[in-house]
Each structure stands twice: as structure tokens, then as C-alpha cells.
C-alpha positions in Angstrom: 0.1 0.2 0.0 1.3 3.5 -1.3 1.9 5.9 1.6 2.0 9.8 0.9 5.3 10.6 -0.1 7.5 13.7 2.1 10.2 13.6 -1.0 8.3 16.3 -3.1 6.2 18.7 -1.6 4.2 21.2 -3.1 3.1 24.7 -2.5 0.2 25.9 -4.7 1.6 24.7 -8.2 5.5 25.4 -6.9 7.2 21.7 -6.6 9.8 22.4 -3.9 12.4 19.7 -3.3 13.5 19.3 0.5 16.9 20.6 -0.4 18.3 21.6 3.7 20.5 24.5 2.5 18.4 27.0 2.3 14.7 26.8 4.7 11.9 25.5 3.3 8.3 25.5 4.1 5.5 22.6 3.7 2.7 23.9 1.6 2.3 27.1 2.9 5.1 29.9 1.5 6.9 30.6 -0.9 11.0 29.8 -0.1 12.4 33.0 0.7 14.0 33.9 -2.6 14.4 37.4 -3.2 12.0 40.0 -1.5 8.8 38.7 -0.7 5.9 38.6 2.0 3.4 36.6 3.5 0.4 37.1 5.7 -1.6 34.4 7.9 -4.4 34.9 9.4 -6.3 33.1 12.8 -9.8 34.4 14.1 -11.6 33.0 17.2 -14.7 34.5 18.2 -14.4 38.5 18.8 -10.5 38.4 18.4 -7.9 37.1 15.7 -4.3 37.7 14.7 -2.4 38.5 11.9 0.9 37.1 11.0 3.4 39.4 8.4 6.3 38.0 7.4 9.1 40.0 5.1 12.0 38.5 3.5 14.6 40.6 2.1 16.3 39.7 -1.1 19.8 38.3 -0.6 22.6 40.3 0.5 26.3 40.7 -1.0 27.2 37.2 0.9 24.0 35.7 -0.7 21.8 35.9 2.7 18.8 36.6 3.4 16.6 37.9 6.5 13.1 37.8 7.8 11.1 40.4 9.9 8.2 38.8 11.6 5.0 40.9 13.3 1.7 40.3 14.7 -1.1 42.8 14.6 -4.6 42.1 16.7 -8.1 42.1 15.0 -10.9 42.6 16.4 -14.1 40.6 15.1 -15.2 42.7 12.1 -11.4 42.2 11.4 -10.3 45.7 12.1 -7.0 46.5 13.1 -6.9 47.1 16.7 -3.1 48.6 17.6 0.4 48.5 15.9 2.3 45.7 14.7 4.5 44.0 17.4 7.8 42.4 16.0 8.1 39.0 16.8 11.3 38.7 15.1 14.2 39.9 13.2 17.4 38.1 12.1 18.1 35.5 9.5 15.7 34.2 7.1 13.3 31.8 8.6 9.9 30.4 7.7 6.5 31.2 10.1 2.9 29.5 11.1 0.8 30.9 13.1 -1.7 29.3 15.9 -3.9 31.5 18.3 -6.3 31.2 21.0 -8.1 34.1 23.3 -5.2 34.7 25.3 -1.9 34.3 23.5 -0.7 33.6 19.6 2.1 31.1 18.9 4.3 32.1 15.7 6.5 28.9 14.8 10.0 29.8 13.5 11.6 27.4 11.1 15.5 27.8 9.9 17.2 25.1 7.9 21.0 24.7 6.8 23.7 26.4 8.4 22.7 28.1 12.1 19.1 25.9 11.2 16.6 25.9 15.0 13.0 25.6 15.8 11.6 28.1 17.8 8.4 29.3 19.3 7.5 32.5 19.8 4.3 33.1 22.5 2.9 36.5 22.6 0.1 37.4 25.3 -2.7 39.2 24.2 -2.4 43.0 25.2 -1.3 46.2 23.9 2.0 45.8 26.0 3.1 42.4 26.3 6.8 40.7 25.6 7.6 37.5 23.3 8.7 35.1 25.0 10.8 32.9 23.1 10.9 28.4 23.7 13.9 26.9 21.6 13.3 22.8 20.6 17.1 22.1 22.1 16.8 18.9 19.7 20.2 17.3 19.4 20.8 16.8 15.7 22.6 14.0 14.2 24.0 13.2 11.1 22.7 15.5 8.3 19.1 16.1 9.7 18.2 19.7 9.9 14.6 21.2 10.7 12.6 21.7 7.4 9.0 23.0 8.4 6.5 23.6 11.7 3.0 23.9 12.3 0.8 24.6 15.7 -2.3 24.9 17.1 -4.8 25.4 19.9 -5.6 22.7 22.7 -8.0 22.9 25.7 -4.2 23.0 27.5 -2.4 25.7 25.5 -1.0 24.8 22.1 0.7 21.7 20.2 3.4 21.9 18.0 5.1 19.9 15.3 8.1 19.8 13.4 9.8 17.6 11.0 13.6 17.4 10.3 14.8 15.9 6.8 17.7 14.6 5.8 19.1 15.1 1.8 20.8 11.4 2.3 18.0 9.8 3.6 15.1 11.8 1.4 12.4 8.8 2.5 13.4 8.5 6.0 12.2 12.1 7.9 12.3 12.8 11.4 8.9 14.4 13.3 9.1 15.8 16.7 6.0 16.8 19.1 5.5 18.3 22.4 3.0 20.6 23.9 3.0 24.3 25.6 1.3 26.2 27.8 0.6 30.2 27.3 3.1 30.9 29.2 6.1 29.0 27.5 6.3 25.5 29.7 6.2 22.5 28.3 3.2 20.6 29.2 4.6 17.7 26.8 8.3 17.4 26.0 9.2 17.5 22.8 9.8 13.8 21.3 9.6 11.8 18.2 6.2 10.7 16.9 5.8 8.2 14.6 4.8 10.7 11.7 6.7 9.4 8.0 4.4 11.6 6.0 4.7 15.5 4.6 2.1 17.5 6.5 1.0 20.8 6.8 -1.4 21.9 9.3 -2.7 20.5 12.7 -5.6 21.1 14.5 -7.4 20.0 17.6 -10.3 17.6 17.1 -11.9 17.4 20.3 -10.0 14.4 21.7 -7.1 14.6 19.9 -5.6 15.9 16.7 -6.3 16.3 12.9 -3.0 16.3 10.8 -3.4 17.2 7.0 -1.0 15.3 4.8 0.3 15.6 1.3 0.0 12.5 -1.1 2.3 13.9 -3.9 0.4 12.9 -7.6 2.1 12.1 -11.1 2.4 16.1 -12.0 2.3 19.8 -11.1 -1.7 20.5 -10.1 -2.1 16.6 -8.9 -1.8 16.1 -4.9 -4.4 15.0 -2.8 -4.9 16.2 0.6 -5.0 13.2 3.0 -6.2 13.3 6.8 -4.7 11.2 9.7 -5.6 11.5 13.5 -3.4 11.6 16.0 -3.7 10.7 19.8 -2.9 13.8 22.4 0.9 12.1 22.4 1.5 12.5 18.8 0.2 8.9 17.9 -1.6 8.1 14.5 -4.8 6.1 15.1 -5.3 4.7 11.7 -3.9 4.8 8.0 -4.1 8.2 6.6 -7.3 8.6 4.2 -7.9 10.0 1.2 -10.1 13.6 1.6 -9.9 15.4 -2.2 -9.5 15.0 -5.5 -5.9 15.7 -7.2 -5.4 19.4 -6.9 -2.9 22.1 -6.8 -3.4 22.1 -3.0 -1.1 24.3 -0.9 -1.8 26.9 2.5 -4.2 24.4 4.4 -6.1 25.5 7.5 -8.7 23.1 9.9 -11.3 24.2 12.0 -13.6 21.5 14.3 -16.7 22.4 14.0 -20.1 20.5 14.7 -20.5 18.7 12.0 -17.0 18.0 11.3 -13.4 19.0 10.5 -13.3 21.8 8.1 -10.3 22.2 5.6 -9.5 25.2 3.7 -7.0 25.4 1.3 -5.7 26.6 -2.2 -6.3 25.2 -5.2 -7.3 25.5 -8.9 -5.1 24.9 -11.7 -3.1 28.5 -10.2 -3.3 27.6 -6.9 -5.2 31.1 -6.4 -8.5 29.7 -5.8 -10.0 28.8 -2.1 -11.6 25.4 -1.5 -13.5 24.1 1.3 -14.4 20.4 2.2 -16.2 18.9 5.4 -14.6 15.6 6.8 -17.3 14.0 8.4 -15.4 10.7 9.7 -12.8 8.7 9.6 -12.1 7.9 5.3 -9.7 5.3 3.6 -6.9 5.0 1.4 -7.5 4.9 -2.4 -11.0 6.6 -2.0 -11.8 10.5 -2.0 -14.6 12.1 0.4 -14.9 14.5 -2.5 -17.2 17.2 -2.7 -14.7 20.5 -1.9 -16.5 23.9 -2.8 -14.6 26.8 -4.3 -15.6 29.7 -1.7 -13.9 32.1 -4.4 -10.6 33.6 -6.2 -7.7 35.0 -3.7 -6.8 39.0 -4.3 -3.4 39.4 -4.1 -1.6 39.3 -0.4 -4.9 38.6 1.2 -5.2 37.0 4.3 -7.9 34.3 5.1 -9.0 31.5 8.0 -11.6 29.6 8.7 -13.6 31.0 11.8 -16.7 29.8 13.5 -19.9 32.8 14.0 -22.2 33.0 17.0 -24.9 30.9 15.4 -22.1 27.3 14.8 -21.9 28.1 11.6 -18.4 28.0 9.9 -17.3 31.0 7.6 -14.2 32.2 5.6 -12.6 35.3 7.1 -10.6 38.0 4.5 -8.8 40.6 4.8 -7.4 42.5 1.9 
């Protein structure tokens, strides 16, 4: 039985090979080649946060830098205060998790000087950034590739993967749980997740993890799912969720009717697609039924959110 590939991962229609000389990111952001920017949005109830990552062009020494900021928004998606700088330094790749009370930003750098860090930012205009470093001993040529996080009942779950150019089919995946104050509730430990992934979400008893099954060509990836225990143990074989598409930038949100999934799709990777996973499915048969929620406009930020009537909506910030 064939498993989802982790040798090649896609961001929209762009195929990215896991070469660790520079940072790479699974299914979310373009690699920081040249001057680029990326925005990420999360909204819960009356509150939300926009994460903005700006990469510089290469300098004379061939190096890049990144500046990462957070900006609070209200339920109407109006900016509430000035952006707060979370990080400035060598180029990193980022992702965002948010719960009322605090945000968690993942900061991953591969290659020389590699690291995995989690910046926790409490809500409030005078809040201070607390940075937690994952002190995982490197072995061989394994280096961090990407990380994702989600809010759970106790704080945040974080999951990241290390990859090796000499062992491309044997990644190493770590998972841990952090409190809002930056204390490890569950220290980082290796979990048996050998697949490339692009999002994690709390499902009420454990987690859903979004995986990618690479097809035969561009625009032929399938989004697949697997559930994890609270400790990060896969609970079944992954199952197909979507038909082949140019899939990227996945978000997930648990609601009363199932796990809502939002992703970039379409021929150019510029269409917002949604689908609900109602139950564990099966390998080899897609649940299907993805709906087009409209085209993306430029560097638009977007997020799934639950409204007051318990329905699920897509928040969009131009």
C-alpha cells in the first residue's frame, strides 16, 4: 500500500524539493528567494491575529533576513493596534496558532545555523514575546524543514519535521505541547509520522493532521488526513480527502458537523477551496465534494472561523 510521499512537497503549483541548504516550508509559503511577503490570519470569536513575514533579497554574501510581526484584529477584522515585532534575523519560515489569550508563532530555519523556535505572544498592547527553543540534538545531516502548531484545551500543540538529503524517505518528526506561558506540558518527543504534513488542529480528543500525497505531476496532489492521539500517535492509516488538485496553505477547524478544511487549489493555486471531513475515511477513495469559496486577491489573508450561530465562515482581509 503506497503512503503519502515526503520526497517532494508542493506550495500551490510550485514543486519544492527538500534541499536543506536553505529553509523550505511545506504547503504554506513560497521559499524566501528574493524579496517576498506572506500573511497568515487566525480568528477565534471576537479576536484574531495577522502574522506577517517579510523576507529580504539576498545580500552581497548571499544571505537573506526575515522580519515577523503580529497585529491584532477584532471580529470585524479591523486592526486594533500597531504591529508587534516577533522576530528579526536570518531568514525563517513561519506559521501561526491563536487562542484568546495568546498567539504562538513557529520560527524554523534550516541549513547552517538551523533552529526551531516558538514565539509565544500574550494578548495586550504591552505584551512581551517569550521565545522557547526546541533543544533537539542534531544527528547526521538532519535539519528542521517546517513546523506547525494549533491551540488545544491546555495551550498549544507543536509539530515539526527534520529531513535529511541523504535519507529523503526517512524524515524525523517531533511533537510537544506548550502552555500559554511557554512551559512544556509535554516535552518534545519523536512521533511515528513519516509523512509530509501542512496543518494540525485539535479535534476534541486529539488532533487531525493534514498530509500530502504527491501525484504524478504538477496540480495532482491529494490532501489526506490522519488523526493523532494527544501524544501524537497516528490512530489509523491516512485517508484520502480530496481529488487531485494544486493544493497548498491548508487550515483546519473542528465544528459540530466535522473537521472543516480550507486550502488553496485550482489550476493556478489561487482558488479557496473548502471541504468537511465527517468521519475517518479510507485510503484509495476520496471523500470529494470540495467547494470553491472564491478567488484570492493578491496577498489576501484568510481564515476559518466559527460564527455566533455555530456556522463556519471564511474571514478575509485584503
